[in-house]
N, C-alpha and C positions, 0 to 999 in steps of 0.2 A: 490629576489629585493625588496628593501622599496619602498613603493608607497607614495609620498606626498600627502596631503590632500589639495584637491583645492576646495574652495569656489565658488559655482555658483554666478555670476552677480546679481542674485535676493536677495541676502544678502551682497551685498558690503558695504551698507550704515549702516550695523548692527554694535552694539558697540563692539570696540575690545576685551573688557573683555568677550564677549560671544566667539569669536572666539578663544581665548587664553584657555576658558575651555572646548569648543571643542576639540582642539590639544591635551589638556592636557590628555585626555581620550581617544584619538585615537592610535589604535596599527597598525602602517604600514605593520607589517610582515603579517597581514591578513586582512588590509583594514577595519577593524570594530571598532565601538566605544563602549567601554565597560566602568560600573559603576559598580564595583563589590560588594560594599556596600548595593547597591540597586538591584542587580542583573538584571542590564539592559544591553543587548547587542543590538547593532544597527548598520545597514550599515548607510554611510555617505547619501546615498540617501533618506533612509527613515526620517534621522533625518532633513535634509534640506527641505524635502516635509512638514513636520510637523512645521516646524518653518516657512515656508514660508507661511502656512495657519494660523499662527497667534498663535499658540501654545506657550507659553512663554517657553524658554529654561530650567527654572527650574523645569517644569512639565518633559519636555522631558528626561533629565537627571536625575530627580528623587531626587535632592538636590540642596542646595546653601550652602554658607558660612557667618555665622555671628562671626565675630572676629575669634576665633580660634575653634569655634563650628561647627560641621558638621551638617547641617540641613536636614532631609528628607522632602522633598517637594510633594505633590501630591494634586489632586483635592478635597481632605478633608478638606483642608484648605488654606486661602490666601497666597500669596509667601510674606516672610518678606522683607520689603521695606527701604530704606534709613530712611524714617521717623520713622520707628519702632525703627530703632537703635538709632535715635535721641532721643526718649523718654526714652529708657534705659538710656541714659546718662544723660538725666535732672533729672531724679529720682535717679540715683546714687549719683549723686552731693549733694542731698538734705537728703538722707538716714540717714547720722551721725548723725543729728540733731533731729530725730525721736526715740521714745521709742522702747525699746527692747520687741517688740508684733509682732505678724504675719502682712505680707504684702500680699496682693491679687492682683494677675493678672487675672482681669475679662475678660472673652472672650479670652482666652489663643491661641486658634487655634492651630498653629503647635507647641506651648510652647516655642517658642523663648525668649519673654519677661521673663518668671517666671525663665527659665533656666538660663539667664544672671543674672537676680537677685540673684539666689540662689548662684552664684560664685562671687558676689562682694559685697553684703552687709550682716551685721551681722544678720539681722531679719530672723525669718524662713519663708518660702515662700508658700502660696497655689495658685493654679491654679482652675479656674473656666471655663467651657464652658457648654451651654447645648446641644451642639451636641455632641453623643457620639462618632460618627466616628473621629471628630477632637480631641476629648480627647486621643482616641487610638492612633493616630497620635504624639501627646504631649508625650504619654508614650514610643512610640519608641524612640523619638528623648532624652528623658530622659537617656534611656537604653544605646545610642550611645554616649552619652556626660558625663553620671554620674552625672547627676545634683541630687539635693536634693530638691524635690517639692512632695507636697501633693496635689492630685486633686480630686476636686468635680464637679460632674455632676449635674448643676443646671442652672436655668435661672440668670443672672447677679449675685446678692450676696443672693439669696433667702434661699440658705441652710449654709450661713456662720455665724458663731458665732464670736461675737466680745469679747473683744475689739481688735481694728486693729490699727498698726502704719499707715499704708499706704493703698492706692488701687491705682493701675495703669491700664487703660483700653484702648484698642482698639477695641471698640465695632461698630457693623455697623451704619455709619452715613451718608451714601449716601440717598439724599432725592428722587432723580429720578433715575431710569434705563437710561435714555438718557444722564445722566452725566458722565456715565463710557464710558472709551475707548472700542473700540470694541473687542480687544484681551481679556479684563476683563470681559466684558459682557459674551464673549463666552466661557470662560474656566474656571473662578474662581468662587465660590462657592456664588450663590446670597443671601442665607441667611447670609454670613459673611459681605456683605456688605450694604444691606439695610434693616432697621428694618421692621418687620413684622406687626408691628402696627404704629400708628402715632408716627413719630420719635421724637417730642418734647415731647409727653407723656412720650414715652419711656425712654428718657434721666431725665425728672424731676423725675421719679419714681425711677431712678438708682441713682441720687443724693441725694435722700431723704433717701432710702436705705445706701448709704455709710455715710452719715452725721450721722445717727442713731447708725453704727456699731464703727466709728472712735474715737479713744482716743482725749481728747482735745490737740489741735497743731498736730493731725495727719493730713497727706497730700494724697489730691486725684489727681493725674495728667490723663488727658484725651486726647487722640488723636482725632481731628475731623476737622471741615471747619469753616471758617469766619460765614457762614451762620447759622449753627448751634449754634456757641456762640452767635451772635447777637439774635437769637431767644430765647435762654435761658436766656439772660440777660433781655429780657421783662416778665418774670415770676418772681413768687415770691421765687423760690428756690435759686436763686442768686439776692442779697449776702445772704439771709437767715441767716442761724447760721454760715456762713463762715466769718472768721476774715480777709481774704485776697484773692483777685482773681488776677490771673496772666495769660497774654496772651502771648504766644510766638510765632515767626515765626520759620518756618522751614529753612533748606539750601538753598530752592529756594525763599526765601522771603514772603511766604503765612504764614498766620495766621492759626497755625497747633494744637497747644497745650495750654490747659487751665489747670491753677492749683490751687487748692483750699486749703485752710487750715481752719480747724475747730476752 
């Protein structure tokens, strides 16, 4: 007899996409939840208990989807967010104007930005991350999706050789731990959220590195926050040697992306 998956009242207000994703992996004949590509097998009770404790569904099920790509997710890296997809779209719209030289995804994490770019732009794609575990996750996602990406284990752009056509980055940009929501603070990797040094110094050094490696006309696109962007504009690095500076809002109306052209 088939068993219908019944969600507890404690999950009644959770997004419909989460319920759909759980049901998609539910096998009513045995009453368990399976994610074969990640080797995950759970009872509904186990899943509901972990979700009720605040653990993101993407970690519990071990994956998420970005466009047609199947992205393995675990605590080695941040979960890809809608803003990440917006950053990909922004850069892809501009890539056709850039030279045929490498593009770098700096701080690649799960690898989703580099992977998407490798499928959609003509330039070769390099991905960097200082965290070896995050890079291994990115390589696993490369194998799952057939991406054409070269990986470098380094801090920011320190081991990258130019010239480059472009740089895309979603680096740690949260100033304070208290700015994080509880589930992010509890489950997602702190080192991918908060710079280990003074955040303004961290980004000034990064922008300086990028400017030195980029070709004339090359572009850098960075995900961040209004607080970060306002602080950077008070330094000498912006405008510096950049010919254009653009700030764009995300889908929620928050200043989220800054673009610089050399």
